[in-house]
C-alpha positions in Angstrom: 7.4 -13.3 -33.4 4.3 -14.5 -35.1 3.2 -16.6 -32.3 3.7 -13.7 -29.8 1.7 -11.6 -31.9 -1.1 -14.0 -32.2 -1.2 -14.6 -28.4 -1.2 -10.9 -28.1 -4.0 -10.4 -30.3 -6.0 -13.0 -28.9 -5.5 -12.1 -25.3 -6.9 -8.6 -25.8 -10.3 -10.3 -26.2 -9.9 -11.7 -22.5 -8.9 -8.1 -21.5 -12.0 -6.7 -23.2 -14.5 -9.4 -21.7 -13.0 -9.0 -18.2 -13.4 -5.4 -18.4 -17.0 -5.6 -19.8 -17.9 -8.0 -16.9 -16.2 -5.6 -14.4 -18.1 -2.5 -15.8 -21.4 -4.3 -15.5 -20.7 -5.7 -12.0 -19.3 -2.4 -10.7 -21.8 -0.3 -12.3 -24.7 -2.2 -11.0 -23.2 -2.5 -7.3 -22.5 1.2 -7.4 -26.2 2.2 -8.6 -27.5 -0.3 -5.8 -25.4 1.4 -3.1 -23.8 -2.1 -2.4 -20.6 -2.6 -0.5 -17.7 -4.3 -2.5 -17.7 -7.9 -2.0 -15.1 -10.7 -2.5 -16.2 -11.1 -6.1 -15.5 -7.4 -6.7 -12.0 -7.7 -5.3 -11.3 -10.8 -7.3 -12.5 -9.2 -10.4 -10.5 -6.4 -9.9 -7.4 -8.3 -9.5 -8.1 -10.6 -12.5 -8.6 -7.4 -14.4 -5.2 -5.9 -13.5 -3.6 -9.2 -14.0 -5.2 -9.6 -17.5 -3.7 -6.3 -18.4 -0.4 -7.0 -17.1 -0.2 -10.2 -19.3 -1.2 -8.2 -22.2 1.4 -5.6 -21.3 4.2 -8.2 -20.9 3.3 -9.9 -24.1 3.3 -6.2 -26.0 6.8 -5.6 -24.5 8.1 -8.9 -25.6 6.6 -8.3 -29.1 8.3 -4.7 -29.2 11.5 -6.3 -28.1 11.3 -9.0 -30.9 10.5 -6.3 -33.4 13.5 -4.1 -32.3 15.8 -7.2 -32.6 14.5 -7.8 -36.0 15.0 -4.0 -37.1 11.3 -3.5 -37.6 10.4 -1.2 -34.8 7.9 1.4 -36.0 6.9 4.5 -34.5 3.2 3.4 -34.4 4.3 0.4 -32.3 6.0 2.6 -29.8 3.1 5.0 -29.5 0.7 2.1 -29.1 3.1 0.6 -26.2 3.1 4.1 -24.4 -0.6 4.4 -24.5 -1.0 0.8 -23.3 1.5 1.1 -20.4 -0.4 4.3 -19.2 -3.5 2.1 -19.3 -1.9 -0.4 -17.2 -0.8 2.1 -14.7 -4.3 3.5 -14.5 -5.7 -0.2 -14.1 -3.4 -0.5 -11.0 -4.9 2.6 -9.4 -7.7 0.4 -7.9 -5.1 -0.7 -5.4 -5.4 2.8 -3.8 -8.8 2.2 -2.5 -8.9 -1.4 -2.3 -9.2 -1.6 1.5 -12.1 0.7 1.9 -15.4 -1.0 2.4 -18.1 1.4 1.0 -20.0 2.2 -2.1 -17.3 4.8 -3.4 -14.9 1.8 -4.2 -17.4 0.4 -6.8 -17.9 3.8 -8.2 -14.1 4.4 -8.5 -13.5 0.8 -10.0 -16.2 1.5 -12.5 -14.6 4.8 -13.7 -11.2 3.3 -13.4 -12.0 0.3 -15.9 -13.9 2.7 -18.2 -10.8 5.0 -18.4 -8.7 1.8 -19.2 -11.0 0.6 -21.9 -10.9 4.1 -23.4 -7.2 4.1 -23.5 -7.2 0.6 -24.8 -9.4 1.7 -27.7 -7.2 4.7 -28.6 -4.2 2.4 -28.4 -5.5 -0.3 -30.5 -7.1 2.1 -33.0 -3.5 3.6 -33.4 -2.2 0.6 -34.8 -5.3 -0.3 -36.7 -6.0 -3.6 -34.8 -9.7 -3.8 -34.9 -9.7 -7.1 -37.0 -11.9 -10.0 -35.7 
């Protein structure tokens, strides 16, 4: 269980770094009225994949805690918030085929919403250690 917790704790930084890069890229593109390019699409895909990996690690960790009888309410609340964040991260698929500037705006606010939910979920378990 400790190895899964360690990987889950380290992978969060991948999610945060990708999210911050995406925010900057989408924000600049939106403000410059650019159309989405291949890098934007790949960045969106990598962001959702990173979130999915994190959620899968979290579900595995939650299952291991349940098996060991140490399932806490805080862990369940954290999991629910993070699953909601993952669902919101996948909303980018709705407008993925559009080819105008609104895609970058929508992606920007989608990533921002996911980051806010992640911050709330991590704060719930007190996991801001570096």
